[in-house]
TIBA-424906 format. One line per field, with one value per residue: residue in one letter; x, y, z of N, C-alpha, C, CB in turn; residue number from 0. Coordinates in pm, whole numbers. Each point is the difference from the previous one (the first is absolute). Last residue first. Glycine has a CB too. Layout:
REM TIBA-424906
aa c(A | ...)
n.px c(X | ...)
n.py c(Y | ...)
n.pz c(Z | ...)
ca.px c(X | ...)
ca.py c(Y | ...)
ca.pz c(Z | ...)
c.px c(X | ...)
c.py c(Y | ...)
c.pz c(Z | ...)
cb.px c(X | ...)
cb.py c(Y | ...)
cb.pz c(Z | ...)
i c(NUM | ...)
REM end
This chain:
REM TIBA-424906
aa c(G | L | L | T | K | R | R | K | A | G | G | A | K | R | W | A | N | F | R | H | T | A | A | A | F | S | I | K | M | Q | Q | A | V | S | Y | R | S | K | G | D | D | F | M | R | Y | C | C | E | V | G | E | E | T | L | K | G | D | P | T | K | N | H | P | N | A | P | D | F | K | E | V | Q | L | E | V | L | G | K | L | R | Q | L | D | A | E | I | S | A | I | L | D | L | V | P | K | P | D | F | T | H | A | D | P | M | E | T | M)
n.px c(5948 | -160 | 75 | -523 | -109 | -267 | -424 | -124 | -282 | -263 | 95 | -315 | -593 | 159 | 202 | -290 | -371 | 244 | 141 | -460 | -56 | 419 | -178 | -431 | 223 | 358 | 497 | 108 | 51 | -244 | -434 | 149 | 358 | -374 | -274 | 209 | 277 | 532 | 130 | 270 | -199 | -311 | 381 | 269 | -343 | -40 | 571 | -23 | -307 | 296 | 330 | -274 | -378 | -644 | -133 | 1 | 418 | 422 | -10 | 10 | 441 | 276 | -330 | -80 | -439 | 73 | 550 | 243 | 258 | -10 | 10 | 384 | 351 | -34 | 75 | 330 | 46 | -84 | 315 | 299 | -96 | 27 | 429 | 153 | -84 | 188 | 356 | -86 | -88 | 387 | 145 | -139 | 121 | 516 | 67 | -65 | 416 | 5 | 389 | -216 | -192 | 360 | -389 | 171 | 360 | -428 | 305)
n.py c(618 | -198 | -524 | -301 | -236 | -528 | 153 | -2 | 428 | -344 | -177 | 149 | -120 | 301 | 271 | -185 | 69 | 393 | 59 | -87 | 325 | 287 | 30 | 117 | 367 | 173 | 178 | 293 | -272 | 426 | 33 | -444 | -181 | 277 | -217 | -377 | 105 | -147 | -294 | -191 | -537 | 248 | 286 | -416 | -77 | 434 | 46 | -447 | 155 | 418 | -190 | -311 | 324 | -34 | 286 | 468 | -93 | 142 | -346 | 242 | -108 | 313 | 413 | -127 | 13 | -431 | -41 | -335 | 292 | 342 | -379 | -135 | 490 | 9 | -381 | 66 | 382 | -271 | -341 | 288 | 278 | -522 | -20 | 430 | -124 | -372 | 284 | 387 | -305 | -187 | 457 | 86 | -478 | 81 | 387 | -63 | -430 | 104 | 111 | 438 | -319 | -497 | -466 | 26 | -488 | -361 | -2)
n.pz c(3353 | 405 | -80 | 140 | 456 | -46 | 416 | 451 | -55 | -508 | -367 | -495 | 48 | 301 | -389 | -374 | 319 | 71 | -450 | -86 | 359 | -319 | -386 | 209 | 291 | -310 | 157 | 288 | 450 | 418 | -177 | -165 | 428 | 140 | -384 | 40 | 441 | 117 | 285 | -344 | -236 | -245 | -90 | -75 | -303 | -282 | -9 | -212 | -336 | -39 | 38 | -367 | -78 | -203 | -544 | -67 | -376 | 164 | 488 | 586 | 249 | -307 | 108 | 488 | 315 | 177 | 147 | 147 | -265 | 404 | 200 | -360 | 4 | 562 | -23 | -204 | 295 | 452 | -131 | -154 | 474 | 240 | -237 | 132 | 525 | -91 | -216 | 276 | 418 | -140 | -53 | 481 | 42 | -326 | 130 | 449 | 181 | 585 | 185 | 109 | 328 | 126 | 228 | 510 | 189 | 474 | 455)
ca.px c(88 | -51 | 99 | 77 | 8 | 131 | 62 | 129 | 148 | -2 | 47 | 199 | -2 | -23 | 84 | 133 | -15 | -40 | 127 | 52 | -71 | 44 | 110 | -65 | -29 | -95 | -29 | -68 | 104 | 121 | 1 | -79 | 85 | 89 | -46 | 25 | -120 | -75 | -84 | 19 | 92 | -69 | -101 | 35 | 23 | -133 | -75 | 84 | -88 | -120 | 68 | 56 | 169 | 116 | -7 | -62 | -144 | -61 | 77 | -122 | -56 | 64 | -52 | 115 | -44 | -96 | -68 | -93 | -50 | -31 | -117 | -172 | -109 | -41 | -97 | -54 | -13 | -123 | -125 | -43 | -83 | -141 | -92 | -48 | -85 | -112 | 3 | -19 | -135 | -51 | -11 | -68 | -197 | -68 | -28 | -160 | -5 | -96 | 72 | 35 | -111 | 30 | 23 | -120 | 91 | 19 | -77)
ca.py c(38 | 110 | 108 | 27 | 150 | 17 | -25 | -89 | 62 | 98 | -41 | -25 | -75 | -98 | -15 | -39 | -138 | -59 | -8 | -82 | -130 | -80 | -82 | -117 | -77 | -9 | -43 | 77 | -59 | -3 | 121 | 111 | -45 | 98 | 124 | 29 | -57 | 87 | 28 | 139 | -23 | -99 | 90 | 12 | -89 | -26 | 103 | -19 | -109 | 16 | 72 | -59 | -40 | -4 | -104 | 14 | -23 | 115 | 21 | -34 | -107 | -174 | -9 | 3 | 113 | -23 | 78 | -68 | -91 | 69 | 14 | -73 | -45 | 101 | 27 | -85 | 61 | 106 | -59 | -96 | 125 | 57 | -105 | 17 | 115 | -77 | -102 | 87 | 52 | -86 | -39 | 126 | -28 | -71 | -10 | 59 | 49 | -11 | -109 | 34 | 38 | 196 | 24 | 23 | 205 | -13 | 95)
ca.pz c(-60 | -41 | 31 | -92 | -51 | -50 | -107 | -23 | 59 | 85 | 169 | 24 | -54 | 89 | 142 | -90 | 4 | 113 | 84 | -58 | 83 | 137 | -20 | -37 | 69 | 49 | -92 | -128 | -170 | -12 | 12 | -150 | -95 | 87 | -26 | -158 | -36 | -71 | 76 | 148 | 110 | 92 | 89 | 87 | 152 | 61 | 99 | 135 | 61 | 15 | 123 | 74 | 3 | 117 | 49 | 161 | -19 | -42 | -149 | -107 | 71 | -70 | -84 | -164 | -70 | -129 | -44 | 75 | -129 | -72 | 59 | -25 | -172 | -17 | 35 | -88 | -143 | -39 | 59 | -157 | -100 | 30 | -51 | -172 | -6 | 25 | -99 | -132 | -18 | -43 | -137 | -29 | 25 | -30 | -103 | -40 | -167 | -86 | -59 | -139 | -103 | 38 | -112 | -74 | -38 | -130 | -15)
c.px c(55 | 113 | -61 | 81 | 111 | -1 | 143 | 62 | 95 | 151 | -11 | 2 | 221 | 13 | -44 | 94 | 90 | 11 | -5 | 143 | 43 | -12 | 44 | 151 | 38 | 1 | -165 | -41 | -111 | 63 | 197 | 51 | -81 | 174 | 134 | 8 | -22 | -170 | -132 | -189 | -15 | 43 | -148 | -103 | 46 | 26 | -150 | -23 | 59 | -83 | -109 | 19 | -41 | 97 | 131 | 16 | -55 | -127 | -88 | 104 | -139 | -120 | 22 | -32 | 114 | 0 | -130 | -114 | -136 | -59 | -31 | -127 | -94 | -87 | -116 | -140 | -71 | -68 | -107 | -129 | -57 | -48 | -151 | -75 | -37 | -97 | -164 | -91 | -51 | -183 | -120 | -6 | -47 | -187 | -80 | 9 | -178 | -1 | -110 | 101 | 84 | -95 | 28 | 126 | -165 | 14 | 15)
c.py c(148 | 63 | 90 | 123 | -13 | 171 | 40 | -6 | -119 | 115 | 124 | -45 | -45 | -103 | -128 | -34 | -94 | -131 | -41 | -34 | -113 | -100 | 7 | -52 | -127 | -90 | -41 | -122 | 71 | -14 | 48 | 103 | 31 | -34 | 100 | 69 | 24 | -41 | 89 | 12 | 82 | -89 | -81 | 73 | 31 | -84 | -41 | 92 | -48 | -104 | 18 | 16 | -147 | -87 | 16 | -181 | -7 | -2 | 104 | -5 | -25 | -116 | -150 | -65 | -13 | 53 | -37 | 143 | -43 | -84 | 160 | 67 | -95 | 39 | 66 | -34 | -112 | 33 | 54 | -81 | -82 | 113 | 11 | -79 | 44 | 97 | -13 | -110 | 110 | 55 | -107 | -51 | 114 | -40 | -131 | -24 | 13 | 69 | -63 | -97 | 39 | 37 | 181 | 29 | -7 | 167 | 52)
c.pz c(-22 | -92 | -82 | 16 | -100 | -49 | -32 | -122 | -2 | 62 | 32 | 132 | -1 | -43 | 67 | 148 | -48 | 3 | 145 | 34 | -151 | 74 | 142 | -19 | -6 | 99 | 42 | -119 | -99 | -188 | -27 | 29 | -168 | -127 | 5 | -94 | -156 | -74 | -115 | 52 | 108 | 107 | 88 | 110 | 97 | 108 | 33 | 83 | 120 | 99 | 45 | 167 | 68 | -71 | 135 | 50 | 109 | -36 | -64 | -155 | -123 | 37 | -101 | -101 | -142 | -119 | -59 | 1 | 52 | -144 | -132 | 44 | -3 | -179 | -36 | 28 | -102 | -120 | -40 | 39 | -171 | -46 | 19 | -41 | -173 | -43 | 12 | -90 | -95 | -14 | 9 | -200 | -60 | -5 | -76 | -189 | -34 | -144 | -125 | -86 | -119 | -124 | -18 | -134 | -109 | -82 | -135)
cb.px c(-82 | -160 | 219 | -151 | -76 | 30 | -216 | -84 | -102 | -213 | 173 | 123 | -328 | -112 | 14 | -17 | -189 | -125 | 67 | -163 | -276 | 0 | 62 | -272 | -128 | -74 | 271 | 169 | 126 | -32 | -281 | -233 | 113 | -163 | -253 | -45 | -92 | 274 | 214 | 271 | 143 | -90 | 84 | 207 | 22 | -130 | 145 | 163 | -81 | 43 | 200 | 67 | 174 | -144 | -120 | -233 | 19 | 186 | 96 | -257 | 95 | 306 | 5 | 178 | -102 | -110 | 198 | 187 | 240 | 167 | 48 | 107 | 177 | 212 | 143 | 216 | 231 | 101 | 97 | 270 | 214 | 29 | 189 | 172 | 124 | 82 | 270 | 259 | 19 | 232 | 267 | 126 | -32 | 255 | 181 | -34 | 269 | -97 | 151 | -41 | -189 | 313 | -146 | -256 | 438 | -143 | 3)
cb.py c(-198 | 20 | -114 | -124 | 134 | -291 | 1 | -125 | 184 | -197 | -196 | 209 | 97 | 101 | 258 | 195 | 69 | 159 | 171 | 63 | 142 | 136 | 38 | 54 | 137 | 79 | -57 | 248 | -314 | -109 | -18 | -64 | -201 | -45 | -63 | -95 | 35 | 75 | -7 | 230 | -71 | 15 | 201 | -30 | -126 | 23 | 193 | -94 | -71 | 106 | 108 | -13 | 271 | 17 | -127 | 254 | -101 | 49 | -253 | 165 | 74 | 46 | 268 | 5 | 166 | -29 | 92 | -209 | -102 | 169 | -138 | -208 | 29 | 33 | -42 | -77 | 156 | 79 | -50 | -58 | 247 | -94 | -131 | 67 | 81 | -150 | -133 | 158 | -70 | -175 | 45 | 226 | -116 | -8 | 161 | 248 | -165 | -33 | -55 | 234 | 89 | 53 | -249 | 115 | 33 | -262 | 36)
cb.pz c(-65 | 210 | 53 | -120 | 222 | -83 | -47 | 147 | 172 | 42 | 15 | -138 | -126 | 95 | 43 | -275 | -4 | 24 | -145 | -143 | 200 | -4 | -256 | -113 | 10 | -175 | -84 | 43 | 52 | 292 | 187 | -49 | 211 | 360 | 102 | 47 | 245 | -30 | 243 | -151 | -146 | -172 | -210 | -142 | -91 | -202 | -101 | -94 | -212 | -225 | -52 | -227 | 52 | 231 | -258 | -49 | -177 | -54 | -43 | 153 | 308 | 69 | 61 | 106 | 249 | 140 | -7 | 164 | -93 | 143 | 344 | 39 | -130 | 225 | 95 | -36 | 41 | 144 | 171 | -98 | 126 | 166 | 41 | -65 | 261 | 187 | 22 | 6 | 207 | 105 | -70 | 268 | 244 | 52 | 44 | 249 | -94 | 211 | 256 | 94 | 168 | 99 | -55 | 202 | -48 | 33 | 232)
i c(106 | 105 | 104 | 103 | 102 | 101 | 100 | 99 | 98 | 97 | 96 | 95 | 94 | 93 | 92 | 91 | 90 | 89 | 88 | 87 | 86 | 85 | 84 | 83 | 82 | 81 | 80 | 79 | 78 | 77 | 76 | 75 | 74 | 73 | 72 | 71 | 70 | 69 | 68 | 67 | 66 | 65 | 64 | 63 | 62 | 61 | 60 | 59 | 58 | 57 | 56 | 55 | 54 | 53 | 52 | 51 | 50 | 49 | 48 | 47 | 46 | 45 | 44 | 43 | 42 | 41 | 40 | 39 | 38 | 37 | 36 | 35 | 34 | 33 | 32 | 31 | 30 | 29 | 28 | 27 | 26 | 25 | 24 | 23 | 22 | 21 | 20 | 19 | 18 | 17 | 16 | 15 | 14 | 13 | 12 | 11 | 10 | 9 | 8 | 7 | 6 | 5 | 4 | 3 | 2 | 1 | 0)
REM end
């Protein structure tokens, strides 16, 4: 007959420390992802220059909206740009490869 291990000999501290470490890493990762989500904001003032033109971040924001299947009208409204400007960006997005284009990092 085999003996059952004594429940009192198990030290839970290393396991609890590992869980705490994993939870801390997950919280850091969540923070990084949330930061990226915040940067993908069509209404972010950093998407436009003082004269109203789109910055690199603004162009990428438009492209990502097109990646997500948004219409030119929807992009124009959310980015607060003209439909003609959204059409120009849509054509540039298609020329760059559409959803298969190389994405740039938002800043």
